[in-house]
LUMVEX-671298 format. One record per residue (C-alpha): residue in three letters; residue number from 1; x, z, y. Coordinates in steps of 0.05 Angstrom, whole numbers. Layout:
[rec ALA,NUM,[X,Z,Y]]
...
***
This chain:
[rec MET,1,[708,680,1389]]
[rec GLN,2,[685,656,1457]]
[rec ASP,3,[699,584,1436]]
[rec TRP,4,[658,594,1372]]
[rec LYS,5,[599,622,1412]]
[rec LYS,6,[605,564,1460]]
[rec ILE,7,[605,513,1403]]
[rec THR,8,[545,544,1367]]
[rec GLY,9,[509,551,1434]]
[rec ASN,10,[521,478,1449]]
[rec ILE,11,[496,458,1380]]
[rec PHE,12,[433,499,1389]]
[rec ASN,13,[418,475,1459]]
[rec GLY,14,[443,404,1450]]
[rec VAL,15,[415,389,1382]]
[rec ILE,16,[364,438,1356]]
[rec VAL,17,[328,449,1422]]
[rec LYS,18,[332,376,1443]]
[rec TYR,19,[310,348,1376]]
[rec ALA,20,[266,405,1351]]
[rec THR,21,[203,363,1349]]
[rec PHE,22,[237,310,1308]]
[rec LEU,23,[270,360,1262]]
[rec ILE,24,[204,396,1247]]
[rec ALA,25,[169,330,1232]]
[rec ALA,26,[228,307,1188]]
[rec LEU,27,[224,372,1148]]
[rec VAL,28,[149,363,1138]]
[rec LEU,29,[160,290,1117]]
[rec PHE,30,[212,311,1066]]
[rec TYR,31,[165,362,1035]]
[rec SER,32,[106,315,1037]]
[rec TRP,33,[142,260,998]]
[rec GLN,34,[172,310,949]]
[rec HIS,35,[113,357,936]]
[rec GLY,36,[53,333,975]]
[rec ARG,37,[-7,292,952]]
[rec TYR,38,[-58,304,897]]
[rec ASN,39,[-39,270,832]]
[rec GLY,40,[6,222,869]]
[rec ASN,41,[-48,201,920]]
[rec TYR,42,[-53,216,994]]
[rec ILE,43,[-119,178,999]]
[rec ASN,44,[-170,226,971]]
[rec SER,45,[-241,251,979]]
[rec ASP,46,[-267,238,1051]]
[rec GLY,47,[-204,198,1064]]
[rec LYS,48,[-227,144,1016]]
[rec GLY,49,[-285,130,1063]]
[rec TYR,50,[-243,127,1126]]
[rec TYR,51,[-190,84,1093]]
[rec ALA,52,[-240,37,1059]]
[rec TYR,53,[-254,0,1125]]
[rec LEU,54,[-183,-27,1122]]
[rec THR,55,[-184,-51,1050]]
[rec ALA,56,[-255,-79,1058]]
[rec ILE,57,[-236,-120,1119]]
[rec PHE,58,[-164,-141,1107]]
[rec ILE,59,[-159,-147,1031]]
[rec TYR,60,[-227,-156,999]]
[rec GLN,61,[-270,-183,1057]]
[rec ASP,62,[-326,-142,1026]]
[rec LEU,63,[-364,-94,1071]]
[rec ASP,64,[-410,-79,1012]]
[rec TYR,65,[-351,-43,981]]
[rec ASN,66,[-360,-72,912]]
[rec PHE,67,[-286,-60,899]]
[rec VAL,68,[-294,15,898]]
[rec ASP,69,[-304,23,823]]
[rec ASP,70,[-242,-19,809]]
[rec TYR,71,[-194,26,848]]
[rec GLU,72,[-228,89,825]]
[rec MET,73,[-218,70,753]]
[rec LYS,74,[-146,47,764]]
[rec TYR,75,[-118,103,807]]
[rec TYR,76,[-164,164,803]]
[rec ALA,77,[-194,212,753]]
[rec PRO,78,[-270,205,741]]
[rec GLU,79,[-284,274,771]]
[rec SER,80,[-251,254,837]]
[rec TYR,81,[-299,196,850]]
[rec PHE,82,[-322,198,924]]
[rec HIS,83,[-387,167,946]]
[rec PHE,84,[-382,142,1018]]
[rec LYS,85,[-434,87,1016]]
[rec SER,86,[-504,95,1045]]
[rec ASP,87,[-565,51,1035]]
[rec ILE,88,[-593,28,1102]]
[rec ASN,89,[-656,-13,1091]]
[rec GLY,90,[-626,-47,1031]]
[rec ASP,91,[-557,-58,1061]]
[rec VAL,92,[-494,-17,1049]]
[rec ALA,93,[-459,22,1104]]
[rec ASN,94,[-397,66,1103]]
[rec ILE,95,[-421,136,1122]]
[rec THR,96,[-355,154,1155]]
[rec PHE,97,[-331,138,1225]]
[rec ALA,98,[-277,86,1237]]
[rec GLY,99,[-228,124,1281]]
[rec ILE,100,[-180,142,1225]]
[rec ALA,101,[-179,70,1201]]
[rec VAL,102,[-158,48,1271]]
[rec LEU,103,[-101,99,1273]]
[rec LEU,104,[-78,80,1202]]
[rec LEU,105,[-81,5,1216]]
[rec PRO,106,[-7,-7,1234]]
[rec PHE,107,[16,34,1174]]
[rec PHE,108,[-32,-2,1128]]
[rec LEU,109,[-9,-70,1152]]
[rec ALA,110,[64,-50,1143]]
[rec ALA,111,[49,-28,1072]]
[rec HIS,112,[11,-92,1058]]
[rec ALA,113,[66,-136,1085]]
[rec GLY,114,[118,-97,1046]]
[rec SER,115,[78,-103,982]]
[rec MET,116,[73,-178,990]]
[rec VAL,117,[147,-186,1005]]
[rec MET,118,[170,-141,948]]
[rec GLY,119,[120,-165,897]]
[rec TYR,120,[83,-99,892]]
[rec PRO,121,[8,-94,879]]
[rec THR,122,[-32,-113,941]]
[rec ASP,123,[-97,-78,923]]
[rec GLY,124,[-93,-28,980]]
[rec TYR,125,[-87,34,936]]
[rec ALA,126,[-20,25,900]]
[rec PRO,127,[36,76,914]]
[rec LEU,128,[65,40,975]]
[rec TYR,129,[-2,44,1010]]
[rec GLN,130,[-8,117,991]]
[rec TYR,131,[60,132,1021]]
[rec ALA,132,[42,94,1084]]
[rec VAL,133,[-16,142,1095]]
[rec GLY,134,[29,202,1081]]
[rec PHE,135,[79,176,1132]]
[rec ALA,136,[23,163,1182]]
[rec ALA,137,[1,236,1178]]
[rec VAL,138,[71,260,1194]]
[rec PHE,139,[77,210,1251]]
[rec TYR,140,[14,236,1284]]
[rec LEU,141,[39,308,1272]]
[rec PHE,142,[101,287,1310]]
[rec LEU,143,[59,261,1368]]
[rec ALA,144,[19,326,1368]]
[rec LEU,145,[83,368,1370]]
[rec TRP,146,[109,325,1427]]
[rec GLY,147,[42,335,1462]]
[rec ILE,148,[47,411,1453]]
[rec LYS,149,[117,410,1483]]
[rec LYS,150,[97,370,1544]]
[rec PHE,151,[32,408,1554]]
[rec LEU,152,[65,477,1550]]
[rec GLU,153,[119,454,1598]]
[rec LEU,154,[64,445,1650]]
[rec TYR,155,[51,520,1644]]
[rec SER,156,[125,536,1651]]
[rec VAL,157,[133,562,1580]]
[rec ARG,158,[206,569,1562]]
[rec LYS,159,[235,516,1515]]
[rec TYR,160,[253,567,1461]]
[rec HIS,161,[183,594,1461]]
[rec ILE,162,[155,523,1457]]
[rec ILE,163,[196,511,1394]]
[rec LEU,164,[170,576,1365]]
[rec VAL,165,[99,553,1380]]
[rec GLN,166,[112,486,1347]]
[rec VAL,167,[140,521,1286]]
[rec LEU,168,[81,569,1281]]
[rec ILE,169,[28,515,1290]]
[rec THR,170,[62,471,1238]]
[rec PHE,171,[82,522,1184]]
[rec ALA,172,[35,581,1195]]
[rec THR,173,[-31,544,1197]]
[rec PRO,174,[-70,493,1154]]
[rec ILE,175,[-39,438,1196]]
[rec TYR,176,[17,438,1144]]
[rec PHE,177,[-33,427,1087]]
[rec TYR,178,[-72,372,1122]]
[rec THR,179,[-7,335,1138]]
[rec THR,180,[26,339,1070]]
[rec VAL,181,[-32,341,1020]]
[rec ASP,182,[-99,320,1050]]
[rec ALA,183,[-64,270,1095]]
[rec SER,184,[-123,222,1097]]
[rec PHE,185,[-172,273,1126]]
[rec THR,186,[-188,270,1200]]
[rec HIS,187,[-158,335,1223]]
[rec ILE,188,[-84,319,1235]]
[rec TYR,189,[-106,256,1272]]
[rec SER,190,[-158,291,1315]]
[rec PHE,191,[-109,347,1329]]
[rec SER,192,[-59,295,1353]]
[rec VAL,193,[-105,256,1399]]
[rec ILE,194,[-139,318,1428]]
[rec THR,195,[-71,349,1443]]
[rec LEU,196,[-50,285,1479]]
[rec PHE,197,[-117,283,1515]]
[rec PHE,198,[-105,354,1542]]
[rec TYR,199,[-36,334,1566]]
[rec TYR,200,[-54,268,1600]]
[rec ALA,201,[-119,294,1630]]
[rec LYS,202,[-81,351,1663]]
[rec ARG,203,[-27,302,1686]]
[rec TYR,204,[-80,259,1719]]
[rec ILE,205,[-110,320,1753]]
[rec GLN,206,[-41,337,1780]]
[rec ASP,207,[-18,269,1804]]
[rec SER,208,[-78,221,1803]]
[rec ARG,209,[-36,166,1773]]
[rec ALA,210,[-75,108,1743]]
[rec LYS,211,[-35,104,1678]]
[rec HIS,212,[-52,177,1663]]
[rec LEU,213,[-126,162,1676]]
[rec TYR,214,[-125,102,1630]]
[rec LEU,215,[-89,140,1575]]
[rec THR,216,[-140,196,1582]]
[rec PHE,217,[-199,148,1573]]
[rec PHE,218,[-164,113,1515]]
[rec LEU,219,[-152,179,1480]]
[rec LEU,220,[-223,201,1493]]
[rec GLY,221,[-247,137,1460]]
[rec LEU,222,[-205,152,1398]]
[rec ILE,223,[-231,223,1397]]
[rec VAL,224,[-303,199,1396]]
[rec LEU,225,[-287,143,1346]]
[rec ILE,226,[-257,194,1298]]
[rec ARG,227,[-312,247,1305]]
[rec PRO,228,[-366,238,1359]]
[rec THR,229,[-380,313,1365]]
[rec ASN,230,[-309,323,1390]]
[rec MET,231,[-331,292,1456]]
[rec MET,232,[-339,366,1471]]
[rec VAL,233,[-266,363,1495]]
[rec LEU,234,[-296,342,1562]]
[rec ALA,235,[-317,415,1569]]
[rec ALA,236,[-243,432,1575]]
[rec LEU,237,[-236,394,1641]]
[rec PRO,238,[-255,454,1684]]
[rec PHE,239,[-199,494,1652]]
[rec LEU,240,[-149,437,1657]]
[rec ALA,241,[-165,430,1731]]
[rec GLY,242,[-137,500,1742]]
[rec SER,243,[-186,520,1796]]
[rec TRP,244,[-255,504,1822]]
[rec THR,245,[-226,471,1883]]
[rec SER,246,[-180,427,1842]]
[rec LEU,247,[-238,408,1797]]
[rec LYS,248,[-280,385,1856]]
[rec GLU,249,[-223,347,1888]]
[rec SER,250,[-206,312,1822]]
[rec PHE,251,[-278,288,1813]]
[rec ILE,252,[-284,266,1885]]
[rec GLY,253,[-217,229,1879]]
[rec LEU,254,[-238,197,1814]]
[rec PHE,255,[-300,166,1845]]
[rec ARG,256,[-262,146,1908]]
[rec ALA,257,[-214,107,1863]]
[rec TYR,258,[-274,73,1832]]
[rec ARG,259,[-236,11,1810]]
[rec GLN,260,[-191,55,1766]]
[rec LEU,261,[-252,92,1741]]
[rec ILE,262,[-285,26,1721]]
[rec VAL,263,[-223,4,1684]]
[rec GLY,264,[-220,72,1649]]
[rec VAL,265,[-293,67,1628]]
[rec ILE,266,[-281,-4,1602]]
[rec ILE,267,[-222,21,1561]]
[rec PHE,268,[-264,77,1532]]
[rec GLY,269,[-321,29,1518]]
[rec LEU,270,[-276,-21,1482]]
[rec VAL,271,[-248,33,1437]]
[rec VAL,272,[-315,64,1417]]
[rec SER,273,[-347,-5,1409]]
[rec VAL,274,[-309,-12,1344]]
[rec GLN,275,[-361,31,1309]]
[rec PRO,276,[-425,-5,1328]]
[rec LEU,277,[-391,-72,1314]]
[rec LEU,278,[-374,-48,1244]]
[rec TYR,279,[-446,-23,1235]]
[rec PHE,280,[-472,-91,1256]]
[rec ALA,281,[-425,-127,1208]]
[rec GLN,282,[-450,-82,1151]]
[rec VAL,283,[-525,-75,1163]]
[rec GLY,284,[-543,-118,1223]]
[rec GLU,285,[-555,-60,1270]]
[rec PHE,286,[-510,-32,1324]]
[rec PHE,287,[-532,41,1320]]
[rec ILE,288,[-549,78,1256]]
[rec TRP,289,[-542,149,1231]]
[rec THR,290,[-509,150,1163]]
[rec TYR,291,[-507,226,1153]]
[rec THR,292,[-581,230,1133]]
[rec GLY,293,[-608,297,1114]]
[rec VAL,294,[-554,338,1148]]
[rec GLY,295,[-542,361,1219]]
[rec PHE,296,[-536,420,1266]]
[rec ASN,297,[-578,482,1269]]
[rec PHE,298,[-563,508,1339]]
[rec ALA,299,[-614,564,1331]]
[rec ASP,300,[-576,595,1274]]
[rec PRO,301,[-500,592,1286]]
[rec HIS,302,[-454,628,1237]]
[rec ILE,303,[-403,651,1287]]
[rec LEU,304,[-380,713,1249]]
[rec GLY,305,[-377,672,1185]]
[rec VAL,306,[-331,618,1214]]
[rec LEU,307,[-285,669,1246]]
[rec PHE,308,[-280,727,1197]]
[rec SER,309,[-313,713,1130]]
[rec TYR,310,[-278,711,1063]]
[rec LYS,311,[-312,644,1052]]
[rec LYS,312,[-276,607,1108]]
[rec GLY,313,[-258,657,1163]]
[rec LEU,314,[-211,625,1214]]
[rec PHE,315,[-173,689,1229]]
[rec LEU,316,[-172,712,1156]]
[rec TYR,317,[-137,651,1129]]
[rec THR,318,[-97,637,1192]]
[rec PRO,319,[-79,706,1221]]
[rec VAL,320,[-26,678,1268]]
[rec LEU,321,[-84,655,1312]]
[rec VAL,322,[-105,727,1323]]
[rec PHE,323,[-40,739,1359]]
[rec SER,324,[-51,678,1402]]
[rec LEU,325,[-110,714,1435]]
[rec PHE,326,[-60,758,1471]]
[rec GLY,327,[-50,698,1516]]
[rec PHE,328,[-118,710,1547]]
[rec ILE,329,[-91,775,1576]]
[rec TYR,330,[-36,739,1612]]
[rec LEU,331,[-83,683,1634]]
[rec PHE,332,[-136,731,1660]]
[rec ARG,333,[-83,767,1701]]
[rec LYS,334,[-57,702,1731]]
[rec SER,335,[-123,665,1740]]
[rec LYS,336,[-192,693,1723]]
[rec TYR,337,[-220,623,1732]]
[rec GLN,338,[-174,593,1680]]
[rec ALA,339,[-185,651,1631]]
[rec ILE,340,[-261,645,1637]]
[rec THR,341,[-263,569,1632]]
[rec LEU,342,[-216,568,1572]]
[rec PHE,343,[-255,623,1537]]
[rec ALA,344,[-319,585,1551]]
[rec TYR,345,[-290,522,1520]]
[rec LEU,346,[-266,560,1458]]
[rec PHE,347,[-334,592,1452]]
[rec LEU,348,[-369,524,1457]]
[rec VAL,349,[-324,496,1402]]
[rec THR,350,[-338,557,1358]]
[rec TYR,351,[-413,552,1371]]
[rec ILE,352,[-417,478,1354]]
[rec ILE,353,[-374,486,1292]]
[rec SER,354,[-414,546,1268]]
[rec SER,355,[-480,509,1278]]
[rec TRP,356,[-465,453,1229]]
[rec TRP,357,[-509,458,1167]]
[rec SER,358,[-448,469,1123]]
[rec TRP,359,[-412,517,1170]]
[rec TRP,360,[-356,528,1119]]
[rec TYR,361,[-344,452,1118]]
[rec GLY,362,[-342,443,1043]]
[rec MET,363,[-282,442,997]]
[rec SER,364,[-223,456,1043]]
[rec TYR,365,[-165,502,1057]]
[rec GLY,366,[-178,549,1115]]
[rec HIS,367,[-230,531,1168]]
[rec ARG,368,[-211,458,1177]]
[rec ALA,369,[-259,443,1234]]
[rec PHE,370,[-218,485,1283]]
[rec LEU,371,[-154,446,1269]]
[rec ASP,372,[-176,391,1317]]
[rec HIS,373,[-173,441,1375]]
[rec TYR,374,[-108,478,1358]]
[rec ILE,375,[-78,457,1424]]
[rec VAL,376,[-117,516,1454]]
[rec PHE,377,[-85,565,1406]]
[rec ALA,378,[-17,533,1418]]
[rec LEU,379,[-24,545,1493]]
[rec LEU,380,[-48,616,1483]]
[rec LEU,381,[12,630,1438]]
[rec GLY,382,[58,602,1491]]
[rec LEU,383,[27,644,1546]]
[rec ALA,384,[31,707,1503]]
[rec LEU,385,[105,693,1492]]
[rec LYS,386,[114,680,1566]]
[rec ASP,387,[82,746,1588]]
[rec ALA,388,[137,787,1621]]
[rec LYS,389,[92,847,1636]]
[rec TYR,390,[70,860,1565]]
[rec LYS,391,[132,841,1526]]
[rec ILE,392,[103,878,1466]]
[rec PHE,393,[61,815,1452]]
[rec ARG,394,[124,773,1450]]
[rec TYR,395,[159,820,1403]]
[rec MET,396,[98,825,1358]]
[rec ILE,397,[97,750,1351]]
[rec TYR,398,[172,750,1335]]
[rec VAL,399,[161,802,1280]]
[rec ILE,400,[101,769,1248]]
[rec THR,401,[130,699,1248]]
[rec PRO,402,[164,700,1180]]
[rec PHE,403,[105,736,1149]]
[rec VAL,404,[51,689,1173]]
[rec ILE,405,[92,629,1153]]
[rec TRP,406,[104,659,1084]]
[rec LEU,407,[29,675,1077]]
[rec ASN,408,[9,605,1096]]
[rec MET,409,[59,574,1047]]
[rec VAL,410,[34,618,991]]
[rec GLN,411,[-39,600,1007]]
[rec VAL,412,[-22,525,1011]]
[rec TYR,413,[11,531,942]]
[rec GLN,414,[-50,570,917]]
[rec TYR,415,[-100,519,942]]
[rec LYS,416,[-60,459,918]]
[rec ASN,417,[-55,491,849]]
[rec TRP,418,[-129,512,845]]
[rec ILE,419,[-117,586,853]]
[rec LEU,420,[-158,592,917]]
[rec TYR,421,[-230,571,907]]
[rec TRP,422,[-267,530,958]]
[rec ASP,423,[-325,579,962]]
[rec MET,424,[-288,646,965]]
[rec ASN,425,[-318,715,970]]
[rec GLU,426,[-287,784,978]]
[rec GLU,427,[-279,797,904]]
[rec MET,428,[-246,729,892]]
[rec TYR,429,[-200,736,952]]
[rec TRP,430,[-169,801,930]]
[rec LYS,431,[-168,781,857]]
[rec VAL,432,[-118,725,872]]
[rec PHE,433,[-86,751,937]]
[rec LEU,434,[-14,726,938]]
[rec LYS,435,[-18,709,863]]
[rec THR,436,[23,648,844]]
[rec ASP,437,[31,655,768]]
[rec GLU,438,[7,597,726]]
[rec SER,439,[-44,641,692]]
[rec TYR,440,[-83,640,758]]
[rec PHE,441,[-84,564,763]]
[rec GLY,442,[-158,544,763]]
[rec LEU,443,[-181,615,743]]
[rec LEU,444,[-233,622,798]]
[rec TRP,445,[-255,551,789]]
[rec ARG,446,[-266,560,714]]
[rec GLU,447,[-304,624,724]]
[rec ALA,448,[-348,592,778]]
[rec LYS,449,[-358,530,735]]
[rec ILE,450,[-379,571,675]]
[rec GLN,451,[-429,609,718]]
[rec ALA,452,[-457,545,748]]
[rec GLN,453,[-462,513,679]]
[rec GLU,454,[-499,572,652]]
[rec GLU,455,[-548,571,710]]
[rec GLU,456,[-558,495,704]]
[rec GLN,457,[-568,498,629]]
[rec ALA,458,[-619,554,638]]
[rec MET,459,[-655,514,692]]
[rec LEU,460,[-659,452,648]]
[rec GLU,461,[-682,494,589]]
[rec ARG,462,[-740,520,631]]
[rec LYS,463,[-755,453,662]]
[rec PHE,464,[-759,415,596]]
[rec LYS,465,[-776,468,545]]
[rec ASP,466,[-843,435,527]]
[rec LEU,467,[-816,365,520]]
[rec LYS,468,[-814,331,452]]
[rec THR,469,[-755,296,423]]
[rec ASN,470,[-759,220,414]]
[rec ASN,471,[-692,209,379]]
[rec ILE,472,[-640,252,345]]
[rec TYR,473,[-568,232,331]]
[rec ASN,474,[-531,272,277]]
[rec ASP,475,[-458,264,257]]
[rec SER,476,[-432,311,204]]
[rec PHE,477,[-369,269,198]]
[rec GLU,478,[-382,248,126]]
[rec GLY,479,[-369,183,90]]
[rec ASP,480,[-326,127,119]]
[rec LEU,481,[-296,155,183]]
[rec ILE,482,[-274,91,216]]
[rec GLY,483,[-216,98,264]]
[rec VAL,484,[-199,170,243]]
[rec ASN,485,[-130,181,215]]
[rec GLU,486,[-133,213,146]]
[rec TYR,487,[-86,267,170]]
[rec PHE,488,[-140,294,217]]
[rec ILE,489,[-196,297,165]]
[rec ASP,490,[-205,368,138]]
[rec TYR,491,[-234,377,68]]
[rec ASP,492,[-225,453,62]]
[rec ASN,493,[-260,481,123]]
[rec THR,494,[-328,451,140]]
[rec HIS,495,[-391,476,173]]
[rec SER,496,[-433,432,127]]
[rec GLY,497,[-419,377,78]]
[rec ASN,498,[-351,358,52]]
[rec THR,499,[-309,338,112]]
[rec SER,500,[-296,357,184]]
[rec ILE,501,[-248,335,239]]
[rec ARG,502,[-184,369,262]]
[rec LEU,503,[-170,363,337]]
[rec THR,504,[-99,373,363]]
[rec SER,505,[-59,350,423]]
[rec ARG,506,[-44,287,382]]
[rec ASN,507,[-118,276,366]]
[rec PRO,508,[-156,307,424]]
[rec TYR,509,[-222,268,419]]
[rec SER,510,[-273,274,363]]
[rec PRO,511,[-315,217,337]]
[rec GLY,512,[-383,219,371]]
[rec LEU,513,[-442,182,398]]
[rec LYS,514,[-429,115,431]]
[rec THR,515,[-491,74,446]]
[rec GLU,516,[-519,26,497]]
[rec ILE,517,[-572,54,543]]
[rec ARG,518,[-619,-1,521]]
[rec SER,519,[-624,32,452]]
[rec LEU,520,[-659,92,484]]
[rec MET,521,[-733,95,499]]
[rec ASP,522,[-723,105,574]]
[rec THR,523,[-669,60,605]]
[rec THR,524,[-675,88,675]]
[rec ARG,525,[-659,161,662]]
[rec VAL,526,[-643,204,602]]
[rec LEU,527,[-648,277,582]]
[rec PHE,528,[-612,303,521]]
[rec ARG,529,[-585,365,489]]
[rec ALA,530,[-517,357,455]]
[rec SER,531,[-485,409,409]]
[rec ALA,532,[-430,416,359]]
[rec TRP,533,[-397,469,315]]
[rec VAL,534,[-324,485,326]]
[rec PHE,535,[-280,529,283]]
[rec VAL,536,[-230,565,328]]
[rec PRO,537,[-167,598,300]]
[rec ALA,538,[-138,657,339]]
[rec PRO,539,[-121,663,395]]
[rec ALA,540,[-179,630,431]]
[rec VAL,541,[-144,627,498]]
[rec VAL,542,[-97,572,473]]
[rec ASN,543,[-152,533,438]]
[rec SER,544,[-196,508,495]]
[rec PHE,545,[-245,453,482]]
[rec HIS,546,[-304,419,517]]
[rec ILE,547,[-367,381,499]]
[rec VAL,548,[-368,318,542]]
[rec SER,549,[-419,265,561]]
[rec SER,550,[-405,203,602]]
[rec ILE,551,[-441,139,621]]
[rec GLU,552,[-396,80,633]]
[rec ASN,553,[-399,8,656]]
[rec GLU,554,[-345,-45,660]]
[rec HIS,555,[-315,-8,720]]
[rec GLY,556,[-309,60,686]]
[rec ALA,557,[-349,124,682]]
[rec TYR,558,[-400,138,738]]
[rec HIS,559,[-430,199,703]]
[rec TYR,560,[-385,252,673]]
[rec GLN,561,[-402,322,651]]
[rec ALA,562,[-363,372,610]]
[rec VAL,563,[-383,442,587]]
[rec ASP,564,[-322,485,573]]
[rec SER,565,[-309,534,518]]
[rec GLN,566,[-305,607,542]]
[rec ALA,567,[-247,643,509]]
[rec GLU,568,[-278,711,521]]
[rec ASN,569,[-342,691,483]]
[rec ILE,570,[-307,656,425]]
[rec GLU,571,[-308,688,356]]
[rec THR,572,[-240,670,327]]
[rec ASP,573,[-230,647,256]]
[rec ALA,574,[-304,629,254]]
[rec TRP,575,[-351,573,271]]
[rec ASN,576,[-377,572,343]]
[rec ARG,577,[-433,530,372]]
[rec ILE,578,[-422,494,439]]
[rec GLU,579,[-480,461,475]]
[rec MET,580,[-498,422,537]]
[rec ILE,581,[-564,398,567]]
[rec THR,582,[-557,337,612]]
[rec GLU,583,[-604,297,655]]
[rec VAL,584,[-581,232,686]]
[rec ALA,585,[-631,200,733]]
[rec ASP,586,[-591,142,762]]
[rec ILE,587,[-577,96,704]]
[rec ARG,588,[-549,31,733]]
[rec SER,589,[-559,-18,676]]
[rec PRO,590,[-587,-19,604]]
[rec ASP,591,[-519,-48,585]]
[rec ASP,592,[-483,16,604]]
[rec ILE,593,[-453,59,549]]
[rec LEU,594,[-470,132,535]]
[rec LYS,595,[-415,173,501]]
[rec VAL,596,[-419,244,474]]
[rec TYR,597,[-359,277,440]]
[rec ILE,598,[-314,339,436]]
[rec TRP,599,[-250,340,476]]
[rec TYR,600,[-194,388,456]]
[rec THR,601,[-146,411,511]]
[rec GLY,602,[-113,469,475]]
[rec LYS,603,[-43,477,448]]
[rec ARG,604,[-56,485,373]]
[rec GLU,605,[-118,460,336]]
[rec VAL,606,[-192,469,324]]
[rec ILE,607,[-239,439,273]]
[rec VAL,608,[-304,403,293]]
[rec ASP,609,[-366,389,252]]
[rec ASP,610,[-440,373,259]]
[rec LEU,611,[-445,338,327]]
[rec LYS,612,[-519,331,346]]
[rec VAL,613,[-552,297,405]]
[rec GLU,614,[-628,305,416]]
[rec PHE,615,[-662,259,466]]
[rec PHE,616,[-727,281,500]]
[rec ASN,617,[-787,245,528]]
[rec ILE,618,[-787,254,603]]
[rec LYS,619,[-853,262,639]]
[rec ALA,620,[-862,220,701]]
[rec ASP,621,[-851,259,766]]
***
């Protein structure tokens, strides 16, 4: 028995403890490659903008980003199109910052070289490039976990507690989601470099070694290059110093070693200079602001909203962080200076995050803006576990560990499968709390979409109620139905005339309007009302359909709108009218094609008849 305990103890201490950081990262990588991504892609949404610097420079040599429509049409659905280009005095600039592109560069180059050697597509967006980004996210998670380990060791946190902190930060917070699913977003990368900044800045304060100073400046440059507002990490230096005396001595020593300081500043300058150089290459100016129309409102911060709201509350969606706050009790008892300076830093971070115009930070899981600064919560968790006076905190964290990990995994599953909505409220939250059944997939999204469609349709009705029609397209599906299989023509059940069209999973698209924009009276923008009659057999819930409009060019659709059927409002075994009103104000060319049709996504069949599209004269604004 003693030998068995010795063997298992040696395995735990010699393998699990020693290689815990690697094992955690390997587990995340396994999940990421098996179940991560959206529709097979790691490069999505905002990530398309960050990543586009690489493809624009190394593959297409095109900083006007004319290749965007090509990869969007080839690899992405129309509704996932992401606009990252901004017009700056007639030139095109990427609105995103270049830091992520710099961090992804070695992985991108490896994927590009591998694609050329193995004969794979070298367009920058094929699967090998996608997997390279997924691997990069896990690599930077590994660096962050290593940084947590080294940083917590400076505070004498026990190795077992460090492993627990690493596990909680990885599996009980949105870090897991932004590593395995939204791997091209900034957060896992910012989290990594800020964690390393904390570690090397403190090491320099302790030993004044030049290499630690240079690494600190290099990391600060990356932090700013990824997200300039994160330069607020400099406000953590008073805490990292450990005392007022140490802070003063460190600054005095820094300026005494002015040659090292100059080298550090040069390193920082070289890193951050990447951005103005890219701006100059794109628009001929070194300094521009691409996020026009948005910014901070420091007079109206939403502190309670970012911390506790159902919309995006930090502590609501990541409750393990509540327990990290126990670390302040230990810290205050050991050093009031450190407790106050760390709290001040955390308050500053919260204040700046909550002052952004979109304080909920758009479509995201949890409050993603805080992820960059999770090293603070990792330290507080470690200190709470270390506290020998109030061991109750340690035991509470032990007890809640499986529950907070389970909750996070459920929520990640919910968000990835469209159960959680991006704009949650109290009613929505409890309606889907811990729900994982397929019947909840997209439920909140559909309900919100229907409400938004109804509001938009009502607004357009009011806005254009006095306009006159200039053209009407009618299709009652009579006569020679070119391209329609005889099997799908119905002669027995029609809304008018002698024939109608059956839509099934084998024939999901109805005939419809297909015309060049040049055939319309106004070739710069269009307003139209489209409607059709649909016969819906029972039950309506398995017979979903949509009226769709799109405007396409040779690269694919750049306008797409669909109004969905609402099962609860459908009269079964009867004819139902579906309608949309659409205004498109950014027509790109008279050669573009307008399409209007019915799309069936149900499991049985519906019958469609009398498609009608009415075009209106639009008054000049």
